[in-house]
Structures are given as structure tokens and as C-alpha cells.
C-alpha positions as CSV (number, residue, x, y, z in Angstrom):
1,X,-0.1,-0.5,-0.3
2,X,1.2,3.4,-0.7
3,X,1.9,5.5,2.5
4,X,2.1,9.6,2.0
5,X,3.4,11.7,5.1
6,X,2.4,15.2,4.1
7,X,3.3,18.4,6.1
8,X,2.8,22.0,5.3
9,X,6.5,22.3,3.8
10,X,6.4,19.3,1.5
11,X,6.0,15.4,0.8
12,X,8.0,14.4,4.2
13,X,7.5,10.3,2.6
14,X,6.1,8.8,-0.2
15,X,6.8,4.9,-0.6
16,X,4.9,1.7,-0.8
17,X,4.9,0.3,2.8
18,X,3.2,-3.2,3.8
19,X,2.4,-2.2,7.6
20,X,1.9,1.3,9.0
21,X,1.4,1.8,13.3
22,X,0.3,4.9,13.9
23,X,-0.7,6.6,17.8
24,X,-4.1,6.8,17.5
25,X,-6.6,8.9,20.0
26,X,-7.3,5.9,22.1
27,X,-3.9,3.8,21.5
28,X,-2.0,2.7,18.7
29,X,-3.7,0.9,15.9
30,X,-1.9,-0.6,12.7
31,X,-3.0,-0.5,8.8
32,X,-2.3,-3.1,6.4
33,X,-3.3,-4.1,2.7
34,X,-7.2,-4.1,2.5
35,X,-7.9,-2.7,5.4
36,X,-11.3,-1.0,6.1
37,X,-11.3,2.7,5.4
38,X,-10.5,5.1,8.4
39,X,-10.0,8.8,9.0
40,X,-8.5,9.2,12.7
41,X,-6.8,11.6,14.6
42,X,-3.6,11.0,16.3
43,X,-1.8,12.4,18.9
44,X,1.9,13.0,19.5
45,X,4.2,9.6,19.2
46,X,5.9,7.1,17.3
47,X,4.8,5.8,13.8
48,X,5.7,2.8,13.0
49,X,6.5,1.5,8.7
50,X,7.5,-1.6,7.6
51,X,8.8,-2.1,4.1
52,X,9.5,-6.3,3.8
53,X,11.7,-7.2,6.8
54,X,12.9,-3.4,7.4
55,X,11.3,-1.2,9.6
56,X,11.5,2.7,10.3
57,X,10.2,4.9,12.9
58,X,8.9,8.5,12.4
59,X,7.8,10.7,15.5
60,X,4.8,12.9,15.2
61,X,5.7,16.2,17.4
62,X,2.3,17.3,17.1
63,X,-1.4,16.0,16.7
64,X,-2.2,15.0,13.0
65,X,-4.8,13.5,11.1
66,X,-4.6,10.0,9.1
67,X,-7.1,8.7,6.6
68,X,-6.8,4.9,4.6
69,X,-8.7,4.1,1.7
70,X,-8.0,2.0,-1.4
71,X,-4.6,1.0,-0.3
72,X,-3.6,4.4,0.3
73,X,-2.9,5.8,4.0
74,X,-2.2,9.6,4.1
75,X,-0.6,11.4,7.5
76,X,-1.9,15.1,7.6
77,X,1.2,16.3,9.9
78,X,2.6,19.5,11.0
79,X,5.6,18.7,12.9
80,X,7.4,15.1,12.3
81,X,10.9,13.7,12.2
82,X,12.8,10.6,11.6
83,X,13.9,8.7,14.7
84,X,15.1,5.5,16.0
85,X,13.8,3.1,18.3
86,X,15.1,3.3,21.9
87,X,16.0,-0.5,23.3
88,X,15.3,-0.7,26.7
89,X,16.6,-3.6,28.9
């Protein structure tokens, strides 16, 4: 499915992905191919995307909106940055 992360300044990310996990208002949730259509608000937190066997992480610094339909996920964000997972032992 196609994931687009769009900010007011630019298209921050636009690639095919296998899974997107986002920080929803009532907890995180994931979307995969053929997910039911959804529009939801997002809270600041970590977005995890999986492409084949590789994971990438982005941090939402402010609230955002996600829309998913027809195997296309669009995240409208004002502030976002790529980040790396923190390992806690």
C-alpha cells in the first residue's frame, strides 16, 4: 500500500509499505493492505512502518490526521521527524 506523510512544507515520505502503526487517540493501531477505510486523529508519538523486513520510525511532534482508503494511507502532520527505536533492557 502507498503511504504518504505530508507536512505544510513538503511531501515528507511517499513509498510503498507493508504495515503502518500510528499513535491513535485511544491507543496505537496498525493498517495493512486492504484495511477498511478509516479517518482518525493522531496523538504525538511514534509511527512505525514496515517495508518487507525493514522497520523505520517517525515521531509525530504534534497532533495529526490519518486517512486510509483504497490501499493508500495519508498522514497530514505539521511537525514530524525520522527517529530510531530506543532499546530498553
